[in-house]
C-alpha positions as a Markdown table, in Angstrom:
| # | Residue | x | y | z |
|---|---|---|---|---|
| 1 | Unk | 113.4 | 74.0 | 90.6 |
| 2 | Unk | 112.1 | 71.0 | 92.5 |
| 3 | Unk | 108.7 | 72.5 | 92.4 |
| 4 | Unk | 109.1 | 72.8 | 88.7 |
| 5 | Unk | 109.5 | 69.2 | 88.0 |
| 6 | Unk | 107.0 | 68.2 | 90.8 |
| 7 | Unk | 104.7 | 65.4 | 90.4 |
| 8 | Unk | 101.7 | 67.8 | 90.2 |
| 9 | Unk | 103.4 | 69.7 | 87.3 |
| 10 | Unk | 103.9 | 66.3 | 85.5 |
| 11 | Unk | 100.3 | 65.3 | 86.3 |
| 12 | Unk | 99.0 | 68.9 | 85.0 |
| 13 | Unk | 100.8 | 68.2 | 81.8 |
| 14 | Unk | 98.9 | 64.9 | 81.3 |
| 15 | Unk | 95.9 | 66.7 | 82.1 |
| 16 | Unk | 96.5 | 69.5 | 79.5 |
| 17 | Unk | 97.3 | 67.2 | 76.8 |
| 18 | Unk | 93.9 | 65.5 | 77.1 |
| 19 | Unk | 92.1 | 68.6 | 78.3 |
| 20 | Unk | 93.8 | 71.4 | 76.3 |
| 21 | Unk | 91.0 | 74.1 | 76.7 |
| 22 | Unk | 90.7 | 73.8 | 80.3 |
| 23 | Unk | 94.4 | 72.9 | 80.7 |
| 24 | Unk | 95.9 | 76.0 | 78.9 |
| 25 | Unk | 93.3 | 78.3 | 80.4 |
| 26 | Unk | 94.5 | 77.4 | 84.2 |
| 27 | Unk | 98.1 | 77.5 | 83.0 |
| 28 | Unk | 97.6 | 81.1 | 82.4 |
| 29 | Unk | 95.4 | 82.1 | 85.3 |
| 30 | Unk | 96.6 | 79.8 | 88.0 |
| 31 | Unk | 100.5 | 79.2 | 87.0 |
| 32 | Unk | 100.0 | 75.4 | 86.9 |
| 33 | Unk | 102.6 | 75.1 | 84.1 |
| 34 | Unk | 106.3 | 74.7 | 84.2 |
| 35 | Unk | 108.6 | 76.2 | 81.8 |
| 36 | Unk | 111.5 | 73.9 | 82.5 |
| 37 | Unk | 109.2 | 70.9 | 81.7 |
| 38 | Unk | 108.3 | 72.7 | 78.6 |
| 39 | Unk | 111.9 | 73.1 | 77.6 |
| 40 | Unk | 112.6 | 69.5 | 78.4 |
| 41 | Unk | 109.7 | 68.4 | 76.1 |
| 42 | Unk | 111.2 | 70.3 | 73.2 |
| 43 | Unk | 114.7 | 68.7 | 74.0 |
| 44 | Unk | 113.1 | 65.3 | 74.0 |
| 45 | Unk | 111.2 | 66.0 | 70.9 |
| 46 | Unk | 114.6 | 67.1 | 69.3 |
| 47 | Unk | 116.5 | 63.8 | 70.4 |
| 48 | Unk | 113.5 | 61.6 | 69.0 |
| 49 | Unk | 113.5 | 63.5 | 65.8 |
| 50 | Unk | 117.3 | 62.9 | 65.5 |
| 51 | Unk | 116.9 | 59.1 | 66.6 |
| 52 | Unk | 114.1 | 58.9 | 63.9 |
| 53 | Unk | 116.4 | 60.2 | 61.1 |
| 54 | Unk | 119.4 | 57.8 | 62.3 |
| 55 | Unk | 117.5 | 54.7 | 63.0 |
| 56 | Unk | 114.4 | 54.6 | 60.8 |
| 57 | Unk | 114.5 | 51.9 | 58.2 |
| 58 | Unk | 115.6 | 52.7 | 54.9 |
| 59 | Unk | 112.2 | 51.8 | 53.4 |
| 60 | Unk | 110.8 | 55.2 | 54.8 |
| 61 | Unk | 114.1 | 57.0 | 55.6 |
| 62 | Unk | 116.4 | 58.2 | 52.8 |
| 63 | Unk | 118.8 | 60.1 | 55.2 |
| 64 | Unk | 122.3 | 58.9 | 55.4 |
| 65 | Unk | 122.6 | 58.4 | 59.3 |
| 66 | Unk | 126.3 | 59.4 | 59.6 |
| 67 | Unk | 125.3 | 62.7 | 58.2 |
| 68 | Unk | 122.9 | 63.5 | 61.2 |
| 69 | Unk | 124.4 | 65.8 | 63.7 |
| 70 | Unk | 121.9 | 65.4 | 66.9 |
| 71 | Unk | 123.8 | 68.3 | 68.8 |
| 72 | Unk | 123.3 | 70.6 | 65.7 |
| 73 | Unk | 119.7 | 69.6 | 65.3 |
| 74 | Unk | 119.1 | 70.2 | 69.0 |
| 75 | Unk | 120.6 | 73.7 | 68.9 |
| 76 | Unk | 118.6 | 74.5 | 65.8 |
| 77 | Unk | 115.3 | 73.4 | 67.4 |
| 78 | Unk | 115.9 | 75.0 | 70.6 |
| 79 | Unk | 116.5 | 78.1 | 68.7 |
| 80 | Unk | 113.4 | 77.8 | 66.7 |
| 81 | Unk | 111.4 | 77.3 | 70.0 |
| 82 | Unk | 112.9 | 80.6 | 71.4 |
| 83 | Unk | 112.2 | 82.6 | 68.1 |
| 84 | Unk | 108.7 | 81.3 | 68.3 |
| 85 | Unk | 108.1 | 82.4 | 71.7 |
| 86 | Unk | 109.9 | 85.8 | 71.3 |
| 87 | Unk | 108.0 | 86.6 | 67.9 |
| 88 | Unk | 104.8 | 85.7 | 69.4 |
| 89 | Unk | 105.0 | 87.6 | 72.6 |
| 90 | Unk | 106.2 | 90.7 | 70.5 |
| 91 | Unk | 103.2 | 90.4 | 68.2 |
| 92 | Unk | 100.6 | 89.6 | 71.1 |
| 93 | Unk | 101.9 | 92.5 | 73.1 |
| 94 | Unk | 100.6 | 94.9 | 70.1 |
| 95 | Unk | 97.3 | 92.9 | 69.8 |
| 96 | Unk | 96.2 | 93.0 | 73.6 |
| 97 | Unk | 97.4 | 89.5 | 74.2 |
| 98 | Unk | 96.8 | 88.6 | 78.0 |
| 99 | Unk | 99.7 | 85.8 | 77.8 |
| 100 | Unk | 103.2 | 86.3 | 79.3 |
| 101 | Unk | 106.5 | 85.0 | 77.9 |
| 102 | Unk | 106.5 | 82.0 | 80.1 |
| 103 | Unk | 102.8 | 81.4 | 79.1 |
| 104 | Unk | 103.7 | 81.1 | 75.7 |
| 105 | Unk | 106.9 | 79.1 | 76.3 |
| 106 | Unk | 104.8 | 76.6 | 78.2 |
| 107 | Unk | 102.0 | 76.4 | 75.4 |
| 108 | Unk | 104.5 | 75.8 | 72.6 |
| 109 | Unk | 106.5 | 73.5 | 74.7 |
| 110 | Unk | 103.7 | 71.4 | 76.0 |
| 111 | Unk | 102.0 | 71.4 | 72.4 |
| 112 | Unk | 105.2 | 69.3 | 71.3 |
| 113 | Unk | 104.4 | 66.5 | 73.5 |
| 114 | Unk | 102.6 | 64.4 | 70.9 |
| 115 | Unk | 105.5 | 64.5 | 68.7 |
| 116 | Unk | 107.6 | 62.4 | 71.1 |
| 117 | Unk | 105.7 | 59.2 | 71.0 |
| 118 | Unk | 104.9 | 59.6 | 67.3 |
| 119 | Unk | 108.4 | 59.6 | 66.4 |
| 120 | Unk | 109.3 | 56.8 | 68.7 |
| 121 | Unk | 106.2 | 54.6 | 67.5 |
| 122 | Unk | 107.1 | 55.5 | 63.7 |
| 123 | Unk | 110.8 | 54.5 | 64.2 |
| 124 | Unk | 110.1 | 51.3 | 65.9 |
| 125 | Unk | 107.2 | 50.5 | 63.2 |
| 126 | Unk | 109.5 | 51.4 | 60.5 |
| 127 | Unk | 111.5 | 48.1 | 61.3 |
| 128 | Unk | 108.5 | 45.7 | 61.1 |
| 129 | Unk | 106.5 | 47.1 | 57.9 |
| 130 | Unk | 107.1 | 46.4 | 54.2 |
| 131 | Unk | 107.1 | 49.0 | 51.5 |
| 132 | Unk | 103.3 | 48.3 | 50.8 |
| 133 | Unk | 102.9 | 49.4 | 54.5 |
| 134 | Unk | 104.9 | 52.5 | 54.6 |
| 135 | Unk | 101.8 | 54.6 | 54.6 |
| 136 | Unk | 101.2 | 53.7 | 58.3 |
| 137 | Unk | 104.4 | 55.2 | 59.1 |
| 138 | Unk | 103.6 | 58.4 | 57.5 |
| 139 | Unk | 100.1 | 58.4 | 59.3 |
| 140 | Unk | 101.5 | 58.1 | 62.7 |
| 141 | Unk | 103.8 | 60.9 | 62.2 |
| 142 | Unk | 101.2 | 62.9 | 60.7 |
| 143 | Unk | 98.7 | 62.3 | 63.6 |
| 144 | Unk | 101.4 | 63.3 | 66.0 |
| 145 | Unk | 102.0 | 66.6 | 64.1 |
| 146 | Unk | 98.5 | 67.4 | 63.7 |
| 147 | Unk | 97.7 | 66.9 | 67.2 |
| 148 | Unk | 100.7 | 69.1 | 68.1 |
| 149 | Unk | 99.5 | 72.0 | 65.9 |
| 150 | Unk | 96.1 | 71.8 | 67.5 |
| 151 | Unk | 97.5 | 71.8 | 71.0 |
| 152 | Unk | 99.6 | 74.8 | 70.1 |
| 153 | Unk | 96.7 | 76.5 | 68.4 |
| 154 | Unk | 94.6 | 76.0 | 71.5 |
| 155 | Unk | 97.3 | 77.1 | 74.0 |
| 156 | Unk | 98.0 | 80.2 | 72.2 |
| 157 | Unk | 94.3 | 80.9 | 71.9 |
| 158 | Unk | 93.8 | 80.2 | 75.7 |
| 159 | Unk | 96.8 | 82.1 | 77.1 |
| 160 | Unk | 96.0 | 85.2 | 75.3 |
| 161 | Unk | 92.2 | 84.8 | 75.6 |
| 162 | Unk | 91.7 | 85.1 | 71.8 |
| 163 | Unk | 89.3 | 84.0 | 69.4 |
| 164 | Unk | 90.2 | 81.4 | 66.9 |
| 165 | Unk | 90.1 | 83.9 | 64.0 |
| 166 | Unk | 92.4 | 86.4 | 66.0 |
| 167 | Unk | 94.7 | 83.5 | 67.0 |
| 168 | Unk | 95.3 | 82.3 | 63.3 |
| 169 | Unk | 96.1 | 86.0 | 62.5 |
| 170 | Unk | 98.5 | 86.2 | 65.3 |
| 171 | Unk | 100.3 | 83.0 | 64.2 |
| 172 | Unk | 100.7 | 84.4 | 60.6 |
| 173 | Unk | 102.1 | 87.6 | 62.2 |
| 174 | Unk | 104.3 | 85.6 | 64.3 |
| 175 | Unk | 105.7 | 83.8 | 61.5 |
| 176 | Unk | 106.4 | 87.0 | 59.7 |
| 177 | Unk | 108.1 | 88.3 | 63.0 |
| 178 | Unk | 110.2 | 85.4 | 63.0 |
| 179 | Unk | 111.5 | 86.1 | 59.6 |
| 180 | Unk | 112.1 | 90.0 | 60.7 |
| 181 | Unk | 114.1 | 88.7 | 63.7 |
| 182 | Unk | 116.3 | 86.5 | 61.5 |
| 183 | Unk | 116.8 | 89.2 | 59.0 |
| 184 | Unk | 117.9 | 91.6 | 61.7 |
| 185 | Unk | 120.0 | 89.1 | 63.5 |
| 186 | Unk | 121.9 | 88.4 | 60.1 |
| 187 | Unk | 122.2 | 91.9 | 59.5 |
| 188 | Unk | 123.7 | 92.6 | 62.8 |
| 189 | Unk | 126.1 | 89.8 | 62.5 |
| 190 | Unk | 127.4 | 91.0 | 59.3 |
| 191 | Unk | 127.7 | 94.7 | 60.6 |
| 192 | Unk | 129.6 | 93.3 | 63.6 |
| 193 | Unk | 131.8 | 91.2 | 61.3 |
| 194 | Unk | 132.6 | 94.5 | 59.3 |
| 195 | Unk | 133.5 | 96.2 | 62.4 |
| 196 | Unk | 135.8 | 93.6 | 63.6 |
| 197 | Unk | 137.7 | 93.3 | 60.0 |
| 198 | Unk | 138.0 | 97.2 | 60.0 |
| 199 | Unk | 139.8 | 97.1 | 63.4 |
| 200 | Unk | 141.7 | 93.9 | 62.5 |
| 201 | Unk | 142.9 | 95.7 | 59.1 |
| 202 | Unk | 143.5 | 99.0 | 61.0 |
| 203 | Unk | 145.6 | 96.9 | 63.5 |
| 204 | Unk | 147.8 | 95.2 | 60.8 |
| 205 | Unk | 148.2 | 98.7 | 58.8 |
| 206 | Unk | 149.5 | 100.3 | 62.2 |
| 207 | Unk | 151.9 | 97.3 | 62.7 |
| 208 | Unk | 153.3 | 97.3 | 59.3 |
| 209 | Unk | 153.7 | 101.3 | 59.5 |
| 210 | Unk | 155.4 | 101.0 | 62.9 |
């Protein structure tokens, strides 16, 4: 675990963000990435996202702060992160992708890095800008999101050794796979609920007849 958070791993994260083509390539071929760091980045992004919704000035924020549940948002973002990784892995296994599950987790996690400073800077800026300057707030968040999307795109492309076209095709199929996984999970939850209710009603019936 110490090695997962070593100085070399953090230094390579900085290198990957600034040199994504080379960075993600060597993550796949020399195991230079760290899954715990990737997960930590996703958690930090979730906290920054919640902080933005709670603390951003009313000029740019129409969310009622007490209604924000940071723990619920963290759970949702971590669940989405896991879904993206599992769905992409399941699709790329069928499309000759070279990336392992850990490579996908690192690529997606590292790709979220620009979102952290983007939301922090935008939140702080929201308290010193006027209504006419609100566009700068949107530009900062938009730039962070755009850079994150580019990093994830390059990361998926490099770890699977895909072309850009095949990567885009894979991401579309990944989105479809996420919907299928959610549908199957809901179906399974409903089935388990029905089985539970069946045995509960059966137990109640036996107790009454006894």
